[in-house]
C-alpha positions as CSV (number, residue, x, y, z in Angstrom):
1,M,185.8,17.7,-114.5
2,G,188.4,17.2,-117.1
3,L,189.2,20.9,-117.3
4,D,191.8,23.0,-115.5
5,L,189.5,25.4,-113.5
6,D,190.7,27.9,-110.9
7,Q,189.5,27.6,-107.3
8,K,186.8,30.3,-107.5
9,V,185.1,28.7,-110.5
10,S,185.4,25.3,-109.0
11,S,183.8,26.5,-105.8
12,L,180.9,27.9,-107.8
13,L,180.3,24.6,-109.6
14,I,180.5,22.5,-106.4
15,S,178.1,24.8,-104.6
16,L,175.6,24.6,-107.4
17,G,175.7,20.8,-107.4
18,Y,177.6,20.3,-110.7
19,P,179.6,17.1,-110.5
20,T,180.5,17.6,-114.2
21,L,179.9,20.4,-116.6
22,Y,177.3,20.1,-119.4
23,P,178.8,19.5,-122.9
24,P,178.0,23.1,-124.1
25,Q,179.6,24.5,-121.0
26,E,182.8,22.5,-121.6
27,L,182.8,23.7,-125.2
28,A,182.5,27.3,-124.1
29,I,185.4,27.0,-121.8
30,S,187.5,25.2,-124.4
31,K,186.8,28.1,-126.8
32,G,188.1,30.6,-124.3
33,V,185.2,32.1,-122.5
34,L,187.3,32.3,-119.3
35,E,190.2,33.9,-121.2
36,G,188.1,36.8,-122.4
37,K,187.2,35.5,-125.9
38,N,183.9,36.7,-127.5
39,L,181.4,33.9,-127.7
40,L,177.9,33.4,-129.1
41,I,176.2,30.4,-127.3
42,T,173.1,29.1,-129.0
43,T,171.8,26.1,-127.0
44,P,168.3,25.0,-125.8
45,T,166.5,26.3,-122.7
46,S,168.0,24.8,-119.5
47,S,171.3,23.8,-121.1
48,G,173.4,25.9,-118.6
49,K,174.0,29.2,-120.4
50,T,173.6,31.2,-117.1
51,L,176.4,29.2,-115.4
52,V,178.7,30.1,-118.3
53,A,177.9,33.8,-117.6
54,L,178.5,33.3,-113.9
55,M,182.0,31.7,-114.6
56,A,182.9,34.5,-117.0
57,A,181.7,37.1,-114.5
58,I,184.0,35.6,-111.8
59,K,187.0,35.9,-114.1
60,T,186.1,39.5,-115.1
61,I,185.7,40.7,-111.5
62,E,188.9,39.0,-110.6
63,K,190.7,41.2,-113.1
64,G,189.1,44.3,-111.6
65,F,186.5,45.0,-114.2
66,K,182.7,45.3,-114.0
67,V,180.1,43.1,-115.6
68,A,176.9,44.3,-117.4
69,Y,174.2,41.6,-118.0
70,L,171.5,42.7,-120.4
71,T,168.1,41.1,-121.0
72,P,165.2,42.1,-123.2
73,L,162.6,41.9,-120.4
74,R,162.5,43.4,-116.9
75,A,161.1,40.1,-115.5
76,L,164.2,38.3,-116.8
77,A,166.5,41.0,-115.3
78,A,165.0,40.5,-111.9
79,E,165.3,36.7,-112.2
80,K,169.0,37.0,-113.3
81,C,169.7,39.2,-110.3
82,E,168.6,36.4,-108.1
83,D,170.8,33.9,-110.0
84,F,173.9,36.1,-109.5
85,Q,173.4,36.3,-105.7
86,V,175.0,32.9,-105.5
87,L,178.4,34.7,-105.8
88,N,177.7,36.3,-102.4
89,N,176.5,33.1,-100.9
90,L,180.0,31.6,-101.7
91,N,182.0,34.6,-100.5
92,I,184.6,33.6,-103.1
93,F,186.1,37.1,-103.3
94,N,186.3,37.5,-99.5
95,R,184.0,40.5,-99.9
96,K,180.5,41.2,-100.9
97,V,180.0,41.3,-104.7
98,K,177.9,44.4,-105.4
99,I,175.0,43.4,-107.6
100,E,172.6,46.1,-108.8
101,L,169.4,45.7,-110.7
102,A,169.1,48.9,-112.8
103,G,165.7,50.6,-112.5
104,G,164.4,54.1,-112.4
105,D,163.5,56.2,-115.4
106,F,165.4,56.7,-118.6
107,D,166.3,60.4,-117.9
108,S,169.1,59.3,-115.5
109,Q,172.8,58.9,-115.8
110,G,172.7,55.8,-113.5
111,K,175.3,57.2,-111.1
112,E,173.9,54.8,-108.4
113,L,175.4,52.0,-110.5
114,A,178.9,53.3,-110.5
115,N,180.0,51.1,-107.5
116,A,178.4,47.9,-108.7
117,D,180.5,44.9,-109.7
118,I,177.6,43.5,-111.7
119,T,174.8,45.5,-113.2
120,I,171.8,43.7,-114.5
121,L,169.5,45.8,-116.8
122,T,167.4,45.8,-119.9
123,N,168.7,46.6,-123.3
124,E,166.7,49.8,-123.3
125,K,168.1,50.9,-120.0
126,M,171.7,50.4,-121.2
127,D,170.9,52.2,-124.4
128,S,169.6,55.1,-122.4
129,L,172.7,55.1,-120.2
130,M,175.0,55.1,-123.2
131,R,173.1,58.2,-124.6
132,H,173.9,59.8,-121.2
133,R,177.5,58.7,-121.6
134,S,177.6,57.2,-118.1
135,D,181.2,57.1,-116.9
136,W,181.1,53.6,-115.3
137,I,180.4,51.9,-118.6
138,S,184.1,52.3,-119.6
139,E,185.0,50.1,-116.6
140,V,182.9,47.2,-117.9
141,G,185.0,44.2,-118.9
142,L,182.2,41.8,-119.9
143,F,178.9,42.5,-121.6
144,V,176.5,39.5,-121.5
145,F,173.6,39.8,-123.9
146,D,170.9,37.3,-123.0
147,E,168.0,36.1,-125.3
148,V,169.7,37.5,-128.4
149,H,167.1,35.8,-130.7
150,F,165.0,38.9,-129.7
151,L,166.9,40.5,-132.6
152,G,164.0,39.2,-134.7
153,D,161.4,40.8,-132.5
154,R,159.5,43.7,-134.1
155,E,159.4,45.8,-131.0
156,R,162.6,45.0,-129.1
157,G,164.9,43.9,-131.9
158,P,166.0,47.3,-133.2
159,V,167.3,48.5,-129.8
160,L,169.2,45.2,-129.2
161,E,170.7,45.4,-132.7
162,M,171.9,49.0,-132.2
163,M,173.2,48.2,-128.7
164,L,175.4,45.4,-130.1
165,T,176.5,47.6,-133.0
166,T,177.4,50.6,-130.8
167,I,179.1,48.6,-128.0
168,R,181.3,46.9,-130.6
169,K,182.3,50.3,-132.0
170,I,182.9,52.1,-128.7
171,Y,184.4,49.3,-126.7
172,P,186.1,46.8,-129.1
173,Q,188.3,45.5,-126.4
174,I,185.5,44.4,-124.1
175,Q,184.4,40.7,-124.0
176,L,181.1,39.9,-125.5
177,L,179.1,36.8,-124.3
178,V,176.0,36.5,-126.3
179,L,173.4,33.9,-125.3
180,S,170.4,32.5,-127.2
181,A,168.1,29.6,-127.7
182,T,168.8,27.6,-130.9
183,V,169.2,30.0,-133.9
184,I,169.1,28.5,-137.4
185,N,171.5,31.1,-138.8
186,S,173.8,31.2,-135.8
187,E,176.9,31.2,-138.0
188,D,175.7,34.4,-139.7
189,I,175.0,36.1,-136.3
190,A,178.4,35.0,-134.9
191,S,180.2,36.3,-138.0
192,W,178.4,39.6,-137.6
193,L,179.3,39.9,-134.0
194,G,182.9,38.7,-134.4
195,C,182.2,35.9,-131.9
196,E,183.3,32.2,-131.7
197,L,180.2,30.0,-132.0
198,V,179.1,27.4,-129.5
199,D,176.1,25.8,-131.1
200,S,174.6,22.7,-129.6
201,K,171.2,20.9,-129.4
202,W,172.2,19.2,-126.1
203,R,169.9,19.6,-123.2
204,P,169.8,18.0,-119.7
205,T,166.3,16.6,-120.2
206,K,165.3,14.8,-123.4
207,L,162.5,16.7,-125.1
208,V,159.9,14.6,-126.9
209,E,157.5,16.7,-129.1
210,G,154.1,15.6,-130.4
211,V,150.8,16.5,-132.0
212,Y,147.4,15.5,-130.5
213,Q,144.3,14.8,-132.5
214,N,141.3,12.6,-131.8
215,G,142.6,10.9,-128.7
216,N,146.1,10.1,-130.0
217,I,149.5,11.9,-129.7
218,K,152.1,11.3,-132.4
219,M,155.4,11.7,-130.6
220,S,158.8,12.5,-132.1
221,D,160.4,9.4,-130.5
222,G,158.1,7.2,-132.7
223,S,155.7,6.4,-129.9
224,Q,151.9,7.0,-129.9
225,I,150.2,8.1,-126.6
226,K,146.5,7.3,-126.3
227,I,144.6,9.8,-124.2
228,K,141.5,8.5,-122.5
229,S,138.5,10.6,-123.4
230,N,135.9,11.5,-120.7
231,C,134.2,14.7,-121.9
232,G,135.2,15.3,-125.5
233,S,137.4,18.3,-124.6
234,A,141.0,17.7,-125.7
235,I,142.6,20.0,-123.1
236,V,140.5,18.5,-120.2
237,D,141.5,14.9,-121.3
238,I,145.2,15.7,-121.6
239,V,145.2,17.5,-118.3
240,Q,143.6,14.5,-116.7
241,D,146.3,12.3,-118.2
242,S,148.9,14.7,-116.8
243,M,147.5,14.4,-113.3
244,V,147.3,10.6,-113.5
245,N,151.0,10.5,-114.5
246,G,152.0,13.2,-111.9
247,Y,153.1,15.6,-114.6
248,Q,153.3,19.3,-113.7
249,T,151.9,21.0,-116.8
250,L,152.2,24.4,-118.5
251,V,149.4,25.2,-120.9
252,F,149.8,27.9,-123.5
253,A,146.4,29.4,-124.6
254,E,145.7,31.9,-127.3
255,T,144.1,34.7,-125.3
256,R,143.8,35.9,-121.7
257,K,140.1,34.9,-121.7
258,C,141.0,31.4,-122.8
259,T,143.5,31.0,-119.9
260,S,140.9,31.6,-117.2
261,Y,138.1,29.7,-119.1
262,L,140.2,26.6,-119.5
263,A,141.6,26.8,-115.9
264,K,138.0,26.7,-114.6
265,K,137.2,23.7,-116.8
266,V,139.9,21.5,-115.2
267,E,139.9,22.7,-111.6
268,G,137.7,19.8,-110.4
269,I,139.9,17.2,-112.1
270,V,143.1,18.6,-110.6
271,Y,141.8,19.1,-107.1
272,K,140.7,15.4,-106.9
273,S,144.3,14.4,-107.5
274,L,145.9,16.6,-104.9
275,D,147.1,15.0,-101.6
276,E,146.2,16.6,-98.3
277,N,149.5,18.4,-97.8
278,I,149.4,20.1,-101.3
279,R,145.7,21.0,-100.6
280,K,146.7,22.8,-97.4
281,M,149.6,24.7,-99.1
282,A,147.3,25.6,-102.1
283,L,144.8,27.1,-99.6
284,E,147.6,29.2,-98.0
285,E,148.7,30.5,-101.4
286,S,145.1,31.3,-102.3
287,S,144.8,33.3,-99.1
288,K,147.9,35.3,-100.0
289,I,146.4,36.2,-103.3
290,R,143.2,37.5,-101.6
291,S,145.3,39.4,-99.1
292,Y,147.9,41.0,-101.4
293,G,146.1,41.0,-104.7
294,E,144.0,43.8,-106.2
295,D,140.3,44.1,-105.5
296,T,139.1,42.8,-108.8
297,E,137.0,39.9,-110.1
298,I,140.1,38.4,-111.7
299,T,141.9,38.3,-108.3
300,S,138.9,36.5,-106.7
301,T,138.8,34.0,-109.6
302,L,142.5,33.4,-109.4
303,S,142.4,32.9,-105.6
304,Q,139.7,30.3,-106.0
305,L,141.5,28.4,-108.7
306,V,144.8,28.4,-106.8
307,S,143.1,26.7,-103.9
308,K,142.4,23.8,-106.3
309,G,146.0,23.6,-107.6
310,V,145.3,25.4,-110.8
311,A,146.2,29.0,-112.0
312,F,146.3,31.2,-115.0
313,H,149.0,33.8,-115.8
314,H,149.0,36.8,-118.2
315,A,149.9,40.5,-118.4
316,G,146.6,41.7,-117.0
317,I,147.2,40.1,-113.6
318,G,148.6,42.4,-110.9
319,S,152.3,42.0,-110.0
320,S,151.7,40.7,-106.4
321,S,149.3,38.0,-107.7
322,R,151.6,37.1,-110.6
323,K,154.6,36.6,-108.2
324,I,152.6,34.3,-105.9
325,I,151.5,32.2,-108.9
326,E,155.1,31.9,-110.2
327,E,156.4,30.8,-106.8
328,S,153.5,28.4,-106.3
329,F,154.3,26.8,-109.6
330,K,158.0,26.5,-108.9
331,K,157.2,24.9,-105.5
332,G,154.9,22.3,-107.2
333,I,151.8,23.6,-105.4
334,V,150.1,24.7,-108.7
335,K,150.0,21.6,-110.8
336,I,148.5,23.1,-114.0
337,L,149.3,26.6,-115.1
338,F,147.5,28.2,-118.1
339,T,149.3,31.2,-119.6
340,T,149.4,33.4,-122.7
341,P,152.5,33.0,-124.9
342,T,154.2,36.0,-123.3
343,L,155.5,33.6,-120.6
344,A,157.5,31.7,-123.1
345,A,159.9,34.7,-123.3
346,G,159.6,35.6,-119.7
347,V,160.4,34.0,-116.4
348,N,161.9,30.5,-116.1
349,L,159.0,28.2,-115.4
350,P,159.8,24.8,-116.9
351,A,157.3,21.9,-116.6
352,R,157.3,18.1,-117.2
353,R,154.7,18.6,-119.9
354,V,153.9,21.7,-122.1
355,I,150.7,22.0,-124.1
356,L,150.0,24.4,-126.9
357,T,146.2,24.6,-127.3
358,N,146.3,26.5,-130.6
359,F,149.1,27.3,-133.1
360,L,147.1,30.2,-134.5
361,R,147.5,33.7,-133.1
362,Y,145.9,37.1,-133.9
363,D,148.2,39.5,-135.6
364,S,147.1,43.1,-135.0
365,E,149.1,44.4,-138.0
366,I,147.6,41.9,-140.4
367,G,144.2,41.9,-138.7
368,S,143.7,38.2,-138.7
369,R,144.8,34.9,-137.1
370,L,148.0,33.5,-138.4
371,P,150.1,30.4,-137.6
372,I,152.9,31.2,-135.1
373,S,156.5,30.9,-136.2
374,V,158.5,27.7,-135.7
375,L,160.9,29.8,-133.6
376,E,158.1,30.8,-131.2
377,Y,156.8,27.2,-131.0
378,K,160.4,25.9,-130.2
379,Q,160.6,28.6,-127.4
380,I,157.3,27.2,-126.0
381,A,158.3,23.6,-126.4
382,G,161.7,24.3,-124.7
383,R,159.9,24.7,-121.4
384,G,159.2,21.0,-121.4
385,G,161.4,19.1,-118.8
386,R,162.5,20.4,-115.4
387,P,166.3,20.1,-114.9
388,M,167.1,18.3,-111.6
389,Y,163.6,16.8,-111.6
390,D,162.9,15.1,-114.9
391,K,164.8,12.9,-117.3
392,N,162.3,13.7,-120.1
393,G,160.0,16.6,-121.0
394,E,157.1,16.6,-123.4
395,S,155.6,19.2,-125.7
396,I,152.2,18.7,-127.2
397,I,150.4,20.7,-129.9
398,I,146.6,20.2,-130.0
399,A,145.5,20.1,-133.6
400,G,141.8,20.9,-134.2
401,S,139.7,18.6,-136.4
402,N,140.0,21.1,-139.3
403,F,143.8,20.5,-139.7
404,N,145.9,17.7,-140.9
405,R,147.9,16.4,-138.0
406,D,150.9,15.2,-140.1
407,D,151.2,18.7,-141.7
408,I,151.4,20.3,-138.3
409,Y,153.8,17.7,-137.1
410,D,156.1,18.1,-140.1
411,H,156.0,21.9,-139.9
412,Y,156.5,22.4,-136.2
413,V,158.0,19.3,-134.7
414,L,160.3,18.4,-137.6
415,G,160.7,22.0,-138.7
416,S,163.7,24.4,-138.1
417,P,163.2,27.8,-136.6
418,E,163.2,30.7,-139.0
419,P,166.4,32.7,-139.5
420,I,166.9,35.7,-137.3
421,R,166.4,38.8,-139.5
422,S,167.0,42.5,-138.6
423,Q,164.0,44.5,-137.6
424,L,165.8,47.8,-137.9
425,T,163.9,48.4,-141.1
426,N,161.3,51.2,-140.8
427,N,161.8,54.9,-140.8
428,R,160.8,55.3,-137.2
429,T,163.5,53.0,-135.8
430,I,166.1,54.5,-138.1
431,R,165.5,58.1,-137.1
432,I,165.5,57.2,-133.3
433,H,168.9,55.6,-133.6
434,V,170.4,58.2,-136.0
435,L,169.5,60.8,-133.4
436,S,171.0,58.8,-130.5
437,N,174.2,58.4,-132.4
438,I,174.5,62.1,-132.9
439,V,173.9,62.5,-129.2
440,M,176.6,59.9,-128.3
441,F,179.1,61.2,-130.9
442,P,178.9,65.1,-131.1
443,G,180.2,66.5,-134.3
444,I,179.8,63.2,-136.2
445,K,179.9,63.5,-140.0
446,K,177.2,62.1,-142.4
447,N,179.5,59.4,-143.7
448,E,180.4,58.4,-140.1
449,V,176.7,58.0,-139.2
450,I,176.3,55.8,-142.3
451,D,179.3,53.8,-141.4
452,I,177.8,52.9,-138.0
453,F,174.7,51.6,-139.7
454,Q,176.8,49.7,-142.2
455,N,178.0,47.6,-139.2
456,T,174.4,46.6,-138.2
457,L,172.8,43.2,-138.9
458,L,170.5,45.1,-141.3
459,A,173.5,45.9,-143.5
460,Q,174.1,42.2,-144.1
461,S,170.9,42.0,-146.1
462,C,170.4,45.5,-147.4
463,K,172.0,47.3,-150.3
464,E,174.5,49.9,-149.2
465,S,172.8,52.5,-151.4
466,T,169.4,51.7,-149.9
467,L,170.6,51.9,-146.3
468,S,172.5,55.2,-147.0
469,S,169.3,56.6,-148.4
470,K,167.4,55.7,-145.3
471,I,170.0,57.4,-143.1
472,I,170.1,60.6,-145.2
473,N,166.3,60.8,-145.1
474,A,166.4,60.5,-141.3
475,L,169.1,63.2,-141.1
476,D,167.1,65.5,-143.3
477,Y,164.0,64.9,-141.1
478,L,165.8,65.6,-137.9
479,Q,167.4,68.7,-139.3
480,S,164.1,70.1,-140.7
481,E,162.4,69.6,-137.3
482,R,165.2,71.3,-135.5
483,L,166.5,68.3,-133.5
484,V,169.9,68.5,-135.1
485,K,171.9,71.1,-137.0
486,M,175.0,71.0,-139.2
487,R,178.1,73.0,-138.7
488,K,181.0,72.6,-141.1
489,E,179.7,69.2,-142.3
490,R,179.3,67.9,-138.8
491,Y,176.1,67.2,-137.0
492,I,175.3,68.3,-133.5
493,V,172.1,68.1,-131.5
494,T,170.0,71.1,-130.5
495,E,169.0,71.4,-126.9
496,F,165.5,70.1,-128.0
497,G,167.0,67.1,-129.9
498,K,169.3,66.2,-127.1
499,N,166.5,66.2,-124.5
500,I,164.2,64.1,-126.8
501,S,166.9,61.4,-127.2
502,L,167.8,61.4,-123.5
503,L,164.1,61.2,-122.6
504,Y,164.1,58.0,-124.7
505,I,161.0,59.0,-126.7
506,D,160.5,58.9,-130.5
507,P,161.5,62.2,-132.2
508,S,158.0,62.4,-133.7
509,T,156.5,62.3,-130.1
510,G,158.7,65.2,-129.1
511,I,157.7,67.1,-132.2
512,E,154.0,66.5,-131.6
513,F,154.4,67.6,-127.9
514,R,156.1,70.8,-129.0
515,K,153.5,71.6,-131.7
516,A,150.6,71.0,-129.2
517,I,152.2,73.2,-126.5
518,E,153.0,75.9,-129.0
519,S,149.4,75.9,-130.1
520,I,148.1,76.8,-126.6
521,I,147.5,80.5,-126.3
522,K,149.9,82.2,-124.0
523,P,149.6,82.9,-121.1
524,S,147.3,79.9,-120.4
525,I,144.9,79.7,-117.5
526,E,142.8,76.9,-118.9
527,N,142.6,73.3,-117.6
528,H,144.0,71.0,-120.3
529,T,143.8,67.7,-118.4
530,L,141.9,65.8,-121.1
531,G,143.9,67.4,-123.8
532,F,147.2,66.4,-122.3
533,L,145.9,62.9,-121.6
534,H,144.8,62.6,-125.2
535,L,148.2,63.9,-126.4
536,I,150.0,61.3,-124.2
537,T,147.8,58.3,-125.2
538,S,147.9,59.2,-128.9
539,S,151.7,59.3,-129.1
540,V,153.6,56.5,-130.9
541,D,155.4,55.8,-127.6
542,F,152.3,55.1,-125.6
543,Y,151.5,51.5,-124.7
544,P,149.2,49.6,-124.3
545,R,146.6,51.3,-126.5
546,L,143.3,49.5,-125.8
547,A,140.7,49.9,-128.5
548,L,137.2,51.1,-127.6
549,R,134.4,48.6,-127.5
550,N,131.0,49.3,-129.2
551,N,129.3,50.2,-126.0
552,D,132.1,52.6,-124.9
553,Y,131.4,55.4,-127.3
554,D,128.3,56.8,-125.6
555,T,129.9,57.1,-122.2
556,L,133.1,58.6,-123.7
557,S,131.1,61.1,-125.8
558,E,129.4,62.3,-122.5
559,I,132.9,62.9,-121.0
560,F,134.1,64.7,-124.1
561,L,131.0,66.9,-124.2
562,H,131.2,67.8,-120.5
563,D,134.9,68.7,-120.6
564,A,135.3,69.7,-124.3
565,N,137.2,72.9,-123.3
566,Q,140.1,70.8,-121.9
567,F,141.1,69.6,-125.3
568,I,144.0,71.2,-127.2
569,Y,142.7,70.1,-130.5
570,Q,139.1,69.5,-131.5
571,I,138.5,65.7,-131.5
572,N,135.7,63.2,-130.9
573,E,135.4,59.9,-129.2
574,Y,136.3,58.0,-132.4
575,E,139.8,59.5,-132.3
576,S,140.3,58.1,-128.8
577,S,141.1,54.9,-127.0
578,R,140.0,52.9,-123.9
579,S,143.4,53.7,-122.5
580,L,142.6,57.4,-122.4
581,W,139.3,56.7,-120.7
582,A,141.0,54.4,-118.2
583,L,143.6,57.0,-117.4
584,Y,141.0,59.7,-117.0
585,E,139.1,57.4,-114.6
586,W,142.3,56.5,-112.7
587,I,143.2,60.1,-111.9
588,N,139.6,60.6,-110.7
589,E,140.2,57.8,-108.2
590,S,138.3,54.9,-109.8
591,S,139.0,51.6,-108.1
592,D,140.7,48.6,-109.5
593,R,137.3,46.8,-109.5
594,K,135.6,49.6,-111.4
595,L,138.3,49.8,-114.0
596,S,138.1,46.0,-114.4
597,E,134.3,45.6,-114.5
598,R,133.3,48.8,-116.3
599,L,136.2,49.3,-118.7
600,G,137.6,45.8,-118.9
601,V,141.1,47.1,-117.9
602,E,142.9,44.7,-115.6
603,P,145.5,45.7,-112.9
604,G,148.5,44.6,-115.0
605,D,147.3,46.7,-118.0
606,M,146.5,49.6,-115.7
607,Y,150.0,49.4,-114.2
608,R,151.6,49.7,-117.7
609,I,149.3,52.5,-118.7
610,V,150.2,54.5,-115.6
611,E,153.9,53.7,-116.0
612,T,154.0,54.8,-119.6
613,S,151.8,57.8,-119.1
614,E,153.8,59.1,-116.1
615,W,157.0,59.0,-118.2
616,L,155.3,60.7,-121.2
617,A,153.9,63.4,-118.8
618,Y,157.4,64.0,-117.6
619,S,158.6,64.3,-121.2
620,L,155.8,66.7,-121.9
621,Y,156.9,68.8,-118.9
622,K,160.5,68.8,-120.2
623,V,159.4,69.9,-123.7
624,A,157.3,72.7,-122.2
625,K,160.3,73.8,-120.2
626,I,162.7,73.8,-123.2
627,I,160.4,76.0,-125.3
628,G,159.8,78.4,-122.4
629,R,156.1,77.7,-121.5
630,E,156.5,78.3,-117.7
631,D,152.8,79.0,-117.6
632,L,152.0,75.3,-118.3
633,L,154.7,73.7,-116.0
634,N,152.7,73.6,-112.8
635,E,149.6,72.1,-114.5
636,I,151.7,69.4,-116.3
637,Y,153.6,68.6,-113.1
638,N,150.4,68.2,-111.1
639,L,149.0,65.9,-113.8
640,R,152.1,63.7,-113.6
641,I,151.6,63.4,-109.8
642,R,148.0,62.5,-110.3
643,I,148.9,59.9,-112.9
644,K,151.5,58.3,-110.7
645,Y,149.2,58.0,-107.6
646,G,145.8,57.9,-109.2
647,I,144.4,60.9,-107.3
648,K,142.3,64.0,-107.8
649,E,144.2,67.3,-107.4
650,E,142.8,67.9,-103.9
651,L,144.9,65.1,-102.5
652,M,148.2,66.5,-103.7
653,S,149.4,67.7,-100.4
654,L,148.5,64.5,-98.6
655,I,150.2,62.0,-101.0
656,Q,153.6,63.3,-100.1
657,F,153.7,61.5,-96.7
658,R,155.4,58.1,-96.3
659,G,152.9,55.3,-96.2
660,I,150.1,57.3,-97.8
661,G,148.7,56.1,-101.1
662,R,145.5,57.0,-103.0
663,V,143.2,55.0,-100.7
664,K,144.6,56.3,-97.4
665,A,144.9,59.9,-98.7
666,R,141.2,59.8,-99.6
667,S,140.3,58.4,-96.2
668,L,142.2,61.3,-94.5
669,Y,140.6,63.9,-96.8
670,N,137.1,62.5,-96.1
671,A,137.8,62.8,-92.4
672,G,138.6,66.5,-92.7
673,I,142.4,66.2,-92.9
674,T,142.5,68.1,-96.2
675,N,146.1,69.2,-96.3
676,S,149.5,68.9,-94.6
677,T,148.8,71.9,-92.2
678,V,145.6,70.3,-90.9
679,L,147.4,67.0,-90.5
680,A,150.2,68.6,-88.5
681,N,147.6,70.1,-86.1
682,T,145.6,66.9,-85.7
683,P,146.3,64.8,-82.6
684,E,147.8,61.4,-83.1
685,S,144.9,59.7,-81.4
686,K,142.4,61.3,-83.8
687,L,144.5,60.3,-86.8
688,S,144.7,56.7,-85.6
689,A,140.9,56.4,-85.5
690,I,140.5,57.3,-89.1
691,P,139.7,54.2,-91.3
692,K,142.8,52.8,-93.1
693,I,145.2,54.7,-90.9
694,G,145.7,53.0,-87.5
695,I,148.1,53.6,-84.7
696,A,151.4,52.8,-86.4
697,L,150.8,54.9,-89.5
698,A,149.5,57.8,-87.3
699,R,152.7,57.8,-85.4
700,I,154.7,57.9,-88.6
701,L,152.6,60.8,-90.0
702,K,153.1,62.8,-86.8
703,N,156.8,62.1,-86.3
704,E,158.4,61.1,-89.6
705,P,156.8,62.9,-92.5
706,K,158.7,62.3,-95.7
707,D,158.3,64.1,-99.0
708,T,157.8,61.5,-101.8
709,M,156.7,64.0,-104.5
710,L,158.3,63.7,-107.9
711,P,161.2,66.0,-108.8
712,A,160.3,68.7,-111.4
């Protein structure tokens, strides 16, 4: 290979089928990645960055240190966990390499990760663990930060920026390996991080980019592709061309509705081109979706499309269906996959051809459709070309008749991605991270807090006086709201402030929770279910907040009128959201189908609503406990259980048994098994005859009861 590699690294390369290293990989090795040097690698998708991380991990473990691999998305973390399993397949250390995917809630010290050789986790999870000062982090010898261009992301960028800043401060001796797609200002980022730069445009498959208009595609290699028109629909015509040429194709559409609509338009064309073997496999995958997917119209539609070799993919789809689609696409069973742009930053699903149906995107902050950035387009285009399968990949933008094709071509195909800029700019993100630094460094002085922020990426483009003013304002706010206090010019957190930071919620959320709880007359014997749900779904930490539709207000006003006494504050339906309504329906046992058809809330959205709400309910419980409202603890705890499982309160004692979810608990209750005592006294034969239970589960219920209730 032209490089002096040790036996373990050589074994890895041979097992992965690398007869030679890619040029960026050779450059990384020559710049010292295997000797512990800090590197920023900015190269296109599929150029072998993960292999560099694997090689560096081998050398780190060899020295007796741990590896922490950080990603911005949980889907990416799960994917990287699979990638690193190759180290166990090789058995190069003559022992099992312990690889852990960090999960669980944020209010955890991650002690279960202490014995791992490699921990793979999101930036937010690592940030949380650092606030908890987890001991095992000091044993890490290599931090890998993947997808570092997310520094420019409004939502995820600030956490990533502060993580990089804090780790460099606390652990200056630890190796940093920072990975990204092509970044136009990579030299600035490398300088900020103190990293050697490996910047390359090399990729294993040649990417040819183009713009389609009126039956012709202008390509970046100088060629013109003529697309035969059959129905006047650009996407249908290009998909037909893909099928004629045998190109597996990934289509990025503007909205979820567009993905399913377009998929239906091409199903007939795709199915005609499938051979009998693929048709058989597509039918099997379709059956899996029906069997394991949620009972919704979207699942039924998806199952039908997959049987034709077509699918769509977006955040509203349930996790089981999404996984089946991704695997079907990787296996080549799904030939055409329509997706929203979120997939461009998610799992690794390259295709021979990538199509962008619209370069305009709705921006909720601006309130109108705007052109996407060149950086986002290049991320989408980078999916074109499957390593090990294709020599070339294609990316095609469809230009509507109202646009000038050459202008689009010049801007996106010939254009350079925008520079990565700090998103650590607003007061909210500043106060969150000022508080976290006081938690991590008890007794820190004002000038020391300012000094930490002077080492952020933001400081590279912000006047020192401006940044100092932002920090001082945040400190004053935290002090006035009793999250921190000063002693002899040093800041320490109060018990309330420490818990808010460790709960990983915005200080303003904690303050709103405290004020709401304090406003409830003590002792309280009222039911505050809707009030607590409104408090949760109105907080700045809640996501996703789905807006009400015009026809939702009448229904919601009826609910509010019927249960008006449950609210903590006097509100009306106009101060609410569809997420609140969905959560209310969920804890009253509405089915996936009802939530989808009546509220327009799909399983994937409901999963995120439940996940976020459960965590915020736990945070609400902790706040109530801190301020001494024991009279509210049982009610909030029960609400959290109901949110987690989607049950009415009467099922609380049944949900604790292993194998019992909301559907089976309701089936037991309807059969007269109303609590654990009745269950214990019911013969196994009678239990097995209850719908949804059966013989195997009845045996478990009688012999192996297991408490799965959440800890207080």
